[in-house]
Structures are given as structure tokens and as C-alpha cells.
C-alpha positions as CSV (number, residue, x, y, z in Angstrom):
1,M,-2.2,6.0,31.0
2,A,-4.6,7.4,28.3
3,F,-3.8,8.8,25.0
4,R,-3.5,12.7,25.2
5,N,-2.8,13.8,21.6
6,N,0.7,12.2,21.8
7,Y,1.2,12.2,18.1
8,A,2.7,15.7,16.9
9,N,1.2,17.0,13.8
10,M,-1.9,14.8,13.9
11,V,-4.9,17.0,13.0
12,T,-7.5,16.9,15.8
13,E,-10.7,18.6,15.0
14,R,-14.5,18.1,14.1
15,P,-15.3,20.5,11.3
16,Q,-18.6,21.2,10.1
17,S,-17.6,20.0,6.7
18,H,-17.5,16.6,8.3
19,T,-20.7,16.6,10.5
20,R,-23.0,18.3,7.9
21,L,-21.9,15.8,5.4
22,I,-21.7,12.5,7.3
23,R,-22.8,11.8,10.9
24,D,-20.4,11.0,13.6
25,Y,-21.8,8.2,15.7
26,D,-23.5,9.6,18.7
27,G,-25.9,6.7,19.5
28,S,-26.3,5.4,23.0
29,N,-26.1,1.7,22.0
30,P,-22.4,0.6,22.4
31,D,-23.0,-2.9,20.9
32,F,-22.2,-3.7,17.3
33,D,-21.8,-7.0,15.3
34,F,-18.5,-5.8,13.8
35,I,-16.1,-3.1,14.9
36,I,-13.3,-2.1,12.3
37,I,-10.5,-0.1,13.7
38,G,-9.0,2.1,10.7
39,S,-10.7,3.6,7.7
40,G,-7.7,3.2,5.1
41,I,-7.6,0.7,2.4
42,G,-7.9,-2.3,4.5
43,G,-10.6,-1.1,6.9
44,G,-12.5,1.0,4.3
45,I,-12.8,-1.7,1.7
46,L,-13.7,-4.3,4.3
47,A,-16.3,-2.0,5.9
48,D,-17.9,-1.1,2.6
49,D,-18.0,-4.7,1.3
50,L,-19.2,-6.0,4.6
51,A,-22.1,-3.4,4.7
52,D,-23.1,-4.4,1.1
53,R,-23.3,-8.0,2.3
54,V,-24.8,-7.9,5.8
55,G,-25.5,-4.1,6.6
56,H,-29.2,-4.6,6.4
57,D,-29.4,-6.7,9.6
58,K,-26.1,-6.1,11.3
59,R,-24.5,-3.2,13.1
60,I,-21.0,-2.2,11.8
61,L,-18.9,0.5,13.5
62,V,-15.7,2.0,11.9
63,L,-13.4,3.8,14.5
64,E,-10.7,6.2,13.1
65,T,-8.1,8.1,15.3
66,G,-7.9,11.0,12.9
67,S,-10.1,13.6,11.7
68,F,-12.1,14.5,8.5
69,L,-9.4,15.9,6.3
70,Y,-10.7,15.7,2.7
71,P,-13.7,13.8,1.4
72,T,-11.6,12.5,-1.6
73,H,-8.1,11.9,-2.9
74,V,-6.0,15.0,-3.1
75,Y,-5.5,14.4,-6.8
76,N,-9.4,14.8,-7.3
77,I,-9.1,18.4,-5.9
78,S,-5.9,20.0,-7.1
79,R,-2.7,19.4,-9.2
80,I,-0.4,19.6,-6.2
81,P,1.8,16.2,-6.1
82,N,0.1,13.8,-3.7
83,F,3.3,13.3,-1.7
84,S,3.7,17.0,-1.1
85,V,0.3,17.2,0.3
86,A,0.8,14.0,2.4
87,N,3.8,15.4,4.1
88,H,1.7,18.0,5.7
89,F,-0.4,15.5,7.5
90,G,2.2,12.9,8.6
91,A,1.7,12.1,12.4
92,D,4.7,11.5,14.6
93,C,3.7,8.2,16.2
94,F,7.0,6.9,16.5
95,R,10.7,7.8,17.1
96,P,13.9,7.0,15.2
97,Y,16.2,4.3,16.3
98,P,19.2,6.3,17.6
99,L,22.2,4.2,16.1
100,P,23.7,5.0,12.8
101,G,22.6,2.8,9.9
102,H,19.1,2.9,10.8
103,F,16.2,4.9,9.5
104,I,12.6,4.7,8.0
105,G,11.2,7.5,6.0
106,G,7.7,8.9,6.1
107,T,5.0,9.0,8.8
108,P,1.5,7.7,8.7
109,Q,-1.4,9.9,7.7
110,M,-4.1,9.7,10.2
111,G,-7.4,10.8,9.0
112,F,-10.7,9.7,7.6
113,G,-9.6,7.4,4.6
114,G,-6.2,7.0,6.0
115,R,-3.3,6.7,3.4
116,S,-5.8,6.3,0.6
117,I,-6.5,10.0,0.2
118,F,-2.7,10.6,-0.5
119,W,-1.4,7.4,-2.2
120,S,-0.1,7.1,-5.8
121,G,-3.0,5.1,-7.1
122,L,-0.7,2.2,-8.5
123,I,-2.3,-1.2,-8.3
124,P,0.3,-3.6,-10.1
125,Q,-0.4,-7.3,-9.3
126,A,2.1,-9.5,-7.5
127,Q,3.2,-12.3,-9.7
128,D,3.3,-16.0,-9.1
129,W,6.8,-16.1,-7.9
130,E,5.9,-13.5,-5.3
131,I,2.6,-15.0,-4.0
132,D,4.5,-18.2,-3.7
133,Y,5.3,-16.7,-0.2
134,F,1.7,-16.5,0.8
135,P,-0.1,-19.7,2.2
136,Q,-1.5,-22.0,-0.3
137,S,-5.3,-21.1,0.4
138,V,-4.6,-17.4,0.1
139,R,-2.7,-18.0,-3.3
140,D,-5.5,-19.9,-4.6
141,D,-8.2,-17.2,-3.8
142,F,-6.0,-14.5,-5.1
143,S,-5.6,-16.3,-8.5
144,A,-9.2,-17.5,-8.7
145,S,-10.9,-14.2,-8.2
146,Y,-9.8,-11.7,-5.6
147,F,-7.1,-10.1,-7.5
148,S,-9.4,-9.2,-10.4
149,L,-12.2,-8.3,-8.0
150,A,-9.8,-5.9,-6.3
151,G,-9.0,-4.3,-9.5
152,E,-12.7,-3.9,-10.4
153,R,-13.5,-2.5,-7.0
154,M,-10.8,0.3,-7.2
155,N,-11.9,1.2,-10.6
156,E,-8.9,-0.1,-12.4
157,S,-7.7,1.9,-15.3
158,I,-7.7,0.7,-18.8
159,S,-5.2,2.4,-20.9
160,L,-3.6,5.8,-21.4
161,G,-4.1,5.5,-25.2
162,S,-3.0,4.0,-28.5
163,K,0.5,5.3,-28.1
164,A,0.9,3.9,-24.8
165,E,-0.3,0.5,-26.1
166,E,1.9,0.6,-29.2
167,L,4.8,1.0,-27.0
168,V,4.0,-2.0,-24.9
169,Q,3.5,-4.2,-28.0
170,R,6.8,-3.1,-29.3
171,F,8.6,-4.0,-26.0
172,R,6.8,-7.3,-26.0
173,S,8.3,-7.9,-29.5
174,S,11.7,-7.6,-28.1
175,S,14.0,-10.0,-26.0
176,L,12.6,-8.4,-22.8
177,N,9.6,-10.3,-23.1
178,D,11.4,-13.5,-22.4
179,D,12.2,-12.1,-18.8
180,F,9.3,-9.9,-18.2
181,V,5.4,-9.5,-18.5
182,I,5.0,-6.1,-20.1
183,E,1.8,-4.1,-19.5
184,Q,0.5,-0.6,-19.1
185,T,0.9,0.1,-15.4
186,P,-2.5,-0.5,-13.8
187,R,-3.9,2.3,-11.7
188,A,-6.9,2.8,-9.5
189,L,-8.1,5.6,-11.9
190,H,-11.5,5.5,-13.1
191,Q,-12.0,5.5,-17.0
192,P,-15.6,4.7,-17.6
193,Y,-15.3,6.5,-21.2
194,L,-13.3,3.5,-22.4
195,Y,-14.3,0.1,-23.3
196,P,-12.2,-2.8,-21.8
197,D,-10.1,-3.0,-25.1
198,G,-9.1,0.6,-24.7
199,T,-11.3,2.1,-27.5
200,P,-13.5,5.2,-26.6
201,R,-17.1,4.4,-25.9
202,D,-19.8,6.0,-28.0
203,A,-22.0,7.1,-25.2
204,F,-20.9,8.7,-21.8
205,F,-23.0,8.1,-18.8
206,D,-20.9,7.5,-15.9
207,E,-18.7,10.3,-14.8
208,P,-15.1,9.4,-13.8
209,T,-14.4,9.5,-10.2
210,G,-10.7,10.2,-10.3
211,V,-8.2,8.3,-8.1
212,F,-9.9,5.6,-5.8
213,N,-10.0,6.4,-2.0
214,T,-11.9,4.8,0.9
215,A,-13.2,8.3,2.1
216,E,-15.6,8.5,-0.8
217,L,-16.4,4.7,-0.5
218,L,-17.6,5.2,3.2
219,I,-19.3,8.6,2.6
220,N,-21.5,6.8,-0.2
221,Q,-22.0,3.8,2.2
222,V,-23.3,5.9,5.1
223,G,-25.1,8.7,3.2
224,L,-25.9,12.3,4.0
225,T,-26.4,13.5,7.6
226,P,-28.5,12.4,9.6
227,G,-28.0,9.0,7.9
228,A,-29.5,5.7,9.4
229,P,-31.0,5.7,12.9
230,Q,-28.2,5.4,15.3
231,E,-29.7,2.5,17.3
232,G,-30.6,0.4,14.1
233,N,-28.5,-1.6,11.6
234,G,-26.0,-0.4,9.0
235,L,-22.6,1.3,8.9
236,F,-21.6,3.9,11.3
237,I,-18.5,6.1,11.5
238,K,-16.8,7.6,14.6
239,L,-13.7,9.7,14.0
240,N,-11.3,11.2,16.7
241,S,-11.3,7.9,18.5
242,F,-8.0,6.5,19.6
243,V,-8.3,2.9,20.4
244,E,-6.4,2.0,23.8
245,G,-7.0,-1.7,23.4
246,V,-9.2,-4.6,22.7
247,F,-10.1,-6.6,25.8
248,D,-11.8,-9.9,26.3
249,V,-15.2,-9.8,28.1
250,P,-17.7,-12.5,28.7
251,F,-19.6,-14.7,26.1
252,G,-16.9,-14.2,23.5
253,W,-17.2,-10.6,22.9
254,H,-14.6,-7.9,23.0
255,E,-14.4,-4.5,24.5
256,V,-13.0,-1.8,22.4
257,R,-11.8,1.0,24.7
258,T,-11.5,4.4,23.1
259,T,-10.2,7.9,24.0
260,N,-11.9,10.9,22.4
261,T,-9.0,13.0,20.9
262,L,-11.0,16.2,21.1
263,D,-11.8,16.1,24.8
264,G,-10.1,13.0,26.4
265,G,-13.4,11.4,27.1
266,Q,-13.3,7.6,27.3
267,R,-16.0,5.3,25.9
268,S,-16.1,1.5,25.3
269,F,-17.8,-0.2,22.3
270,Y,-18.5,-4.0,22.3
271,A,-18.6,-6.6,19.5
272,P,-18.2,-10.3,19.0
273,Q,-16.0,-9.5,15.9
274,V,-13.4,-6.9,15.9
275,I,-11.0,-6.2,13.0
276,V,-7.9,-4.1,13.6
277,A,-6.8,-2.2,10.3
278,A,-4.7,0.7,11.6
279,G,-1.5,-0.2,9.6
280,S,1.7,-1.7,10.1
281,V,2.8,0.8,12.7
282,E,-0.3,1.3,14.7
283,S,-1.8,-2.1,14.6
284,P,1.0,-4.0,16.4
285,K,1.1,-1.2,19.0
286,L,-2.5,-1.7,19.6
287,I,-2.3,-5.5,19.8
288,N,0.7,-4.9,22.3
289,R,-1.8,-3.2,24.6
290,S,-4.7,-5.7,24.2
291,S,-5.7,-8.9,25.9
292,A,-4.5,-11.0,22.9
293,Y,-0.8,-10.3,23.5
294,Q,-0.7,-11.8,27.0
295,N,-2.4,-14.9,25.5
296,F,0.3,-15.7,22.8
297,A,2.8,-18.2,23.2
298,E,6.2,-16.7,23.5
299,P,7.4,-17.4,19.9
300,V,4.1,-15.5,18.7
301,R,4.6,-12.8,21.1
302,Q,8.2,-12.3,19.8
303,K,6.7,-11.6,16.3
304,V,4.4,-8.8,17.3
305,G,5.8,-5.6,15.8
306,F,8.8,-7.2,14.2
307,G,9.6,-8.1,10.7
308,L,8.7,-4.6,9.5
309,T,9.8,-4.8,5.8
310,D,9.6,-2.5,2.8
311,H,10.5,-3.4,-0.7
312,P,13.8,-1.7,-1.8
313,V,13.2,0.8,-4.5
314,S,16.1,2.1,-6.6
315,G,16.7,5.7,-7.6
316,E,15.6,6.7,-11.1
317,S,17.7,6.3,-14.3
318,Q,16.5,9.2,-16.6
319,A,17.2,10.0,-20.4
320,Y,15.9,12.1,-23.1
321,V,14.9,10.2,-26.3
322,S,13.2,10.9,-29.8
323,S,11.5,7.6,-30.7
324,L,11.3,3.9,-29.8
325,G,13.0,1.6,-32.3
326,G,13.2,-2.2,-32.5
327,G,11.3,-1.9,-35.7
328,P,9.7,1.1,-37.6
329,A,10.4,4.0,-35.4
330,I,7.6,5.2,-32.9
331,P,7.9,8.8,-32.6
332,L,7.8,10.3,-29.2
333,T,7.0,14.0,-28.6
334,R,6.7,16.0,-25.2
335,H,3.0,15.5,-25.3
336,D,3.2,11.8,-25.2
337,H,2.8,10.0,-22.0
338,A,2.9,6.2,-20.9
339,K,3.3,4.3,-17.7
340,I,4.7,1.0,-18.4
341,I,5.5,-1.9,-15.9
342,F,7.8,-4.8,-16.5
343,Y,6.9,-7.5,-14.2
344,S,9.6,-10.2,-13.6
345,R,8.5,-13.6,-14.8
346,G,10.7,-15.0,-11.9
347,L,12.7,-17.2,-14.2
348,T,15.4,-19.3,-12.5
349,D,19.0,-20.3,-13.4
350,A,20.6,-23.7,-13.3
351,S,20.9,-23.5,-9.5
352,G,17.2,-22.5,-9.1
353,H,18.0,-18.9,-8.2
354,I,15.6,-16.2,-9.3
355,D,17.6,-14.2,-12.0
356,L,15.5,-11.0,-11.8
357,P,13.8,-10.4,-8.3
358,F,12.4,-7.1,-9.3
359,N,10.1,-5.4,-11.4
360,V,11.0,-2.3,-13.7
361,E,8.7,0.7,-13.6
362,M,9.1,3.2,-16.6
363,N,7.4,6.4,-17.4
364,I,7.5,8.5,-20.3
365,N,7.2,12.4,-19.6
366,H,6.6,11.5,-15.8
367,E,5.4,15.1,-15.5
368,Y,2.0,14.0,-16.7
369,W,1.5,11.7,-13.7
370,H,-2.1,12.7,-12.9
371,L,-2.7,15.7,-15.1
372,R,-5.9,17.7,-14.3
373,N,-6.6,20.9,-16.2
374,N,-8.7,22.3,-13.3
375,D,-7.5,25.9,-14.3
376,P,-7.7,26.3,-18.1
377,S,-6.7,29.9,-17.9
378,S,-3.3,29.2,-15.9
379,L,-0.2,29.7,-17.9
380,P,1.7,26.5,-19.0
381,A,4.8,25.6,-17.0
382,V,8.0,26.6,-18.6
383,D,9.5,23.6,-20.1
384,N,11.4,22.3,-23.1
385,F,8.8,20.7,-25.3
386,A,11.5,19.6,-27.8
387,K,12.7,16.6,-25.8
388,T,10.8,13.6,-24.4
389,R,12.0,12.4,-21.0
390,I,11.9,8.9,-19.9
391,D,12.7,7.3,-16.4
392,L,12.8,3.9,-15.0
393,K,13.5,2.5,-11.5
394,Y,13.7,-1.0,-9.9
395,S,11.4,-2.5,-7.3
396,F,12.7,-5.5,-5.4
397,A,10.7,-8.0,-3.5
398,N,11.9,-8.6,0.1
399,C,11.4,-11.4,2.7
400,L,10.4,-10.3,6.2
401,D,13.4,-8.9,8.1
402,D,13.2,-9.8,11.7
403,E,16.0,-7.4,12.6
404,N,13.5,-4.4,11.9
405,G,10.8,-3.9,14.5
406,I,8.8,-1.5,16.7
407,L,10.3,-1.4,20.1
408,S,7.3,-1.0,22.2
409,R,7.6,-0.4,25.9
410,W,5.1,0.4,28.6
411,D,6.6,3.7,29.1
412,D,7.0,4.9,25.6
413,G,4.3,7.3,25.7
414,Y,2.6,5.6,22.6
415,T,5.8,6.6,20.4
416,P,8.2,3.8,20.4
417,E,11.4,3.6,18.6
418,I,11.5,1.9,15.3
419,R,14.6,-0.1,14.2
420,F,14.8,-0.3,10.5
421,R,18.2,-0.8,8.7
422,R,18.7,1.7,5.8
423,F,18.5,0.3,2.4
424,S,21.7,2.2,1.5
425,D,23.7,-0.5,3.4
426,L,24.2,-2.5,0.1
427,D,26.3,-5.2,1.8
428,H,23.3,-6.2,4.1
429,L,21.0,-6.4,1.0
430,L,23.5,-8.5,-1.0
431,Q,24.4,-10.8,1.8
432,N,21.1,-11.1,3.7
433,R,18.0,-9.7,1.8
434,F,18.5,-10.7,-1.8
435,P,19.8,-14.4,-1.0
436,K,16.7,-15.0,0.9
437,V,14.2,-13.9,-1.8
438,A,16.3,-14.9,-4.9
439,G,18.9,-17.4,-3.7
440,W,21.9,-15.7,-5.3
441,Q,24.7,-13.7,-3.8
442,K,26.4,-11.0,-5.9
443,S,29.4,-8.8,-5.2
444,P,28.5,-5.1,-5.4
445,Q,29.9,-4.8,-8.9
446,D,28.1,-7.8,-10.2
447,F,25.0,-6.2,-8.9
448,F,25.7,-2.9,-10.3
449,N,26.3,-4.7,-13.6
450,L,22.9,-6.4,-13.3
451,L,21.1,-3.1,-12.9
452,N,22.9,-1.2,-15.6
453,A,22.7,-4.0,-18.1
454,T,18.8,-4.3,-17.5
455,R,18.4,-0.5,-17.8
456,D,20.6,-0.7,-21.1
457,R,18.2,-3.4,-22.6
458,I,15.4,-1.0,-22.2
459,F,17.0,2.3,-23.0
460,G,18.9,0.7,-25.9
461,L,15.7,0.3,-27.7
462,F,15.2,4.0,-27.9
463,N,16.5,6.4,-30.6
464,G,18.2,9.7,-29.9
465,L,19.2,8.5,-26.5
466,E,20.6,11.2,-24.2
467,T,21.3,9.8,-20.7
468,L,20.7,12.3,-17.8
469,T,21.9,10.0,-14.9
470,G,25.0,8.1,-14.3
471,D,25.4,4.3,-13.9
472,Y,24.4,2.7,-10.9
473,G,27.6,2.3,-8.7
474,G,29.9,3.8,-6.1
475,G,32.1,5.7,-8.3
476,F,32.5,9.3,-9.3
477,G,29.4,10.5,-11.3
478,Q,27.5,7.3,-10.5
479,Q,24.4,6.9,-8.4
480,W,24.1,4.7,-5.4
481,P,21.0,2.5,-6.0
482,F,19.1,2.8,-2.7
483,G,18.5,5.1,0.2
484,W,16.0,4.1,2.8
485,G,12.5,2.4,3.1
486,T,9.1,4.1,4.3
487,V,6.4,3.3,6.4
488,H,3.9,3.6,3.5
489,H,4.4,0.2,1.9
490,A,6.1,-1.5,5.1
491,C,4.5,-4.7,6.2
492,G,5.0,-7.9,8.2
493,T,4.5,-6.7,11.9
494,L,1.4,-8.9,12.4
495,R,2.3,-11.6,9.9
496,M,0.3,-14.5,8.6
497,P,2.0,-18.0,8.0
498,W,5.2,-17.2,6.2
499,K,8.3,-18.4,4.7
500,A,11.7,-16.7,5.9
501,A,13.4,-17.4,2.6
502,R,12.7,-18.9,-0.8
503,S,14.8,-22.0,0.1
504,E,12.4,-23.0,2.7
505,S,9.7,-25.6,1.5
506,S,7.2,-25.3,4.5
507,F,5.5,-22.4,6.2
508,S,6.1,-21.3,9.7
509,D,3.0,-21.6,11.8
510,D,4.0,-19.2,14.9
511,S,2.5,-16.5,13.0
512,V,0.3,-13.8,14.7
513,V,-2.5,-14.3,12.6
514,D,-3.7,-17.3,10.5
515,E,-4.5,-17.9,6.9
516,N,-7.9,-16.1,7.5
517,L,-6.3,-13.1,9.4
518,Q,-7.7,-14.2,12.7
519,V,-5.3,-13.5,15.6
520,R,-4.0,-16.6,17.2
521,N,-5.7,-17.8,20.4
522,A,-8.2,-14.8,20.0
523,P,-11.5,-15.9,18.5
524,G,-13.3,-13.0,16.9
525,L,-10.2,-10.7,16.6
526,Y,-8.8,-10.1,13.2
527,V,-6.3,-7.9,11.4
528,C,-6.7,-6.5,7.9
529,D,-4.0,-4.3,6.9
530,M,-0.3,-4.3,5.4
531,S,1.0,-5.8,8.7
532,V,-0.4,-9.2,7.9
533,M,1.7,-9.6,4.8
534,P,4.3,-12.4,4.7
535,I,6.5,-10.6,2.1
536,S,7.0,-7.2,0.8
537,T,6.3,-7.7,-2.8
538,A,8.1,-6.1,-5.8
539,A,4.6,-4.8,-6.8
540,N,3.1,-2.1,-4.8
541,P,0.8,-4.1,-2.2
542,V,-2.2,-2.1,-2.3
543,R,-4.0,-4.6,-4.8
544,S,-3.2,-7.5,-2.5
545,L,-4.4,-5.7,0.5
546,A,-7.6,-5.0,-1.2
547,A,-7.9,-8.7,-2.2
548,L,-7.4,-9.8,1.5
549,S,-10.0,-7.3,2.6
550,L,-12.6,-8.5,0.0
551,R,-11.6,-12.2,1.1
552,L,-12.0,-11.4,4.8
553,S,-15.4,-9.7,4.3
554,E,-16.8,-12.9,2.5
555,H,-15.3,-15.0,5.4
556,L,-16.9,-12.8,8.2
557,A,-20.3,-12.7,6.3
């Protein structure tokens, strides 16, 4: 069976805006040194860094199922919310599990640059208590260099200004600092006009590039059509190429079989090193169709596609405020804006349980998320500029959940069911999920009390507080904390060595990939996307994935 545009809503075309900008690989030589399957955060950063390291004397091919959609992030071309645009491009590559209580939201965006042209741009850093779930060598490398290098490569933001920094400093002077590391929320948003301390530069040379994305990264790397000679060395890109599988061939090489989504034609490419970076849904499906799957020991085979895990994120608590207290009042107007993250320090109680296994993400005037004045003559939105709005939400860490999985079958038509328990099942979270990551068990009311008390510690520092949302709880006028997870941050389906719970002292070795992301019993075959993560961290996982990509590039080079 071959792929025949089985994914509804996936864009399948080759526009001249693509071919006149960057060349689609059309060389006759099918042999490469590296083949990377996927052009999103994992594959795109890896391809770019690998090309910088060895592209002068190695051939590197990036294969992408999707088409050329946009050459940059959607926030770099309009003020339309990223999630609204993303919903127009979700590909239906799986089917929902039919039993009640199960649902996963969102669908993957398949196109040049992958999710990176639609994402939020948030790059918070996983804290020590979270990376404790990664193998020691990975933890050491993250802390030594790769977390900071990932931020640098993604043009990490510096500051939203003196007011935002003043708010951070005020929060740090409160008792919240005992439990949280408080910072301006890091974003992959270029600010070359600021010094590292947040003060404006006195000379402006570099133009800001907006929100980071791998589409631009790869365009810059391959250059304008016609690009490098197709039979020579360097980085090459081939879109509209669905990978049917990766198969062993003699002399330690791999055959990558592709189906052209435009005309159904099939072509194979070959390399000694192949890196699968198609995402937590598509990568395990691909491994399932490949030689490696048959070579796995049964305990490893059972992990392929399972452990699909997202981090539970609560609904928002919102309020109007006039100023921040806790000292001389810091006035806030409708024209002020700040993004602040409260990273849990992971402090433990007398029993060794983590008190607060979550981060708190807060915004002041969330409407100014990525504000671009690309139409100065447009009328301002109707709004109440007399009031400043604040909101916060919780993001919990979550150990891999082996009850969730991709139920691949030989006859599923490339669209298997995904079984994923809804986060709205609070009993499951309290009895199964949170005990594994934090150690404690709480009743629903105790849990609601924890959320409401933490919110009140933050909101209570503001003056003129006028709450807009009810308490977390199950009663009348209250808000239930969770709904469902999504595929966008989901991880774990091709895991590295992991711990099933915080209480475990050793790592399990029947993982799908090893610490260097090489697939077990498959020399030269690697995975580099969210699927390898051994935990769904409270922090958005993009920075961690970028760090893994740069680490893998150094390993391969």
C-alpha cells in the first residue's frame, strides 16, 4: 500500500513561490550522507546546524511531507492570531478513539517549517526538578551549554521594557520568590535593538527577524534558486515527499522510500545516517512501517507509539487591576504589557513530595501578545482602555502515560486511532498522574484549594482587584481546571531512557532510542523530535527540543 493523500486538509501543491525561491531537489544522485525526515523545530534546527558543520563536504537531504505554505512565521506577516491560522492547516492524520473520556485536540501542521511557522514562540527553560527525568548525560549537556545555545539560536527575547522588569523585581521581593524563580517569559522573538541588560542600543544595524521559525532558517541555508549543484555537497530540500519507511540495505546504509504527494510517484534515497523528525504522531507511525520495528525486542516494540503525553494546562484566571502593590504602587494602564513566568523551584515537603509541580504563566494585557502595527491607518479596536487586565494559568509536568497511544494497524489507511485520556478526568490526574510526578495525592477539594491559594498569592499583590473568573472547582460559578491535551506539545512515543515516576531511582533501558537519540538495534537511525522526550515538562518543550537537536548535530558531525 502506498500513500495516496490519505490526510484530509493537507495542502498538496508546488507553487512557484516555492520553486522560484528555493529549489526542490531534482538531482539524479539518490545518495546522501544524512537524510532528515521533517523540517520543523527538531529537523530544521538539526539540518541547519549540521550544514554549518559539515555541509562543505557532505550531502544532506531534508524530506518534508507537506508543501511550501509560508516562508516565515505567520506573526511575521499579519496580526491574525497564530492558532487561528494554524487551524486552517491541520492535517487529519489520525482518528479519535471511540470510547467516552478520550480525546486529544489539534492536528499536526504539515508543511515546510512544520509547526514552527505557527507556534506561540514561547521558550521557557525546564528546571532542574524536571530535567531530573532525563538521563544524566543529557542533563549535564543541557545545563553546561545546550539550553543557553538553544536560546541564542532561536533569537531569545531580552525584555518587554522597564515596566515589565519592575514588575518582575517586585514579585521577587515577595514571598512568591521562596517557591518560584520569577522571570520575564522567554520568547523566540528577535530584539537586536536591546543590549543584554534590556537597555536600548545606541546604534541600530541588525533588523529584527520576528518570531523564530525553521522555514527561514532553511531558506537562508540553501539560498536562492538554483542553489548549489544538485550532484554536489551541501543542504538540499525536497517537499511533497511522504516517507513510507526506512529499510536496511547492505553496508550499513538505509533506504528511505518516498511517495510523491503530487503525482504518486515513488523514489528511494539512501544514506548511512537517517534522522526521523516528523513529530510525536508521525514518527512512531513511520518507525512502525520500517525495518527497525521488526528488530526490536518485544518490550521495546510495545513502547513504539505509546506514552503519548501532554502537560496539563489549566484554564485562565482573569481580573482587572489598577496597580501592583507590595511596596510603593507600580501603576498599570491599558497600554502596559508584560509576560511573566513563575518557574516552580521544585521544593519538597517533609515526605519528599514536590509541593508545586507546576509553573504559573501570567500576562498583563494579553491582547498585546505579538503586536505588529502593519497597518498604521487602521482604526483601533474597540476596547475599555480604563482597565488593565491580567490573567494566569498553570502548566503541570506529567510523566509518560502508557495508557495513551497511537493504535497503528496494517489496515488503518495511515490514519490510526489515538487513545488519549481527557485531562478533564480530574480523578485520573489526582490518583495517577500527579502522584507520579510530585509524589502527593490530594482530594479534589485540596487540589482546588492549592490552585486558588496560589492564584490568590499572586492576585493579592495587585491593587484595585476586580476578578473576572470564578474559583477553580466543581460548583456553581466555578471553573473546572482542565479540558484536554493537544498534539502540539505531546511527547514520549519514541522515548529515550526514562523514569516512570519520581519515586524511581533508576532509568528504564527498554527505551526506543538511547541517550544519543539512536534507535535501538538500528545503527545510523536516529529520532529528533518531541517523541523522544522522557517527560512532558511544565515548561513548553521547544527549548529542550532545540537543545537536543544541537546536541545531536554535534554527535553526528
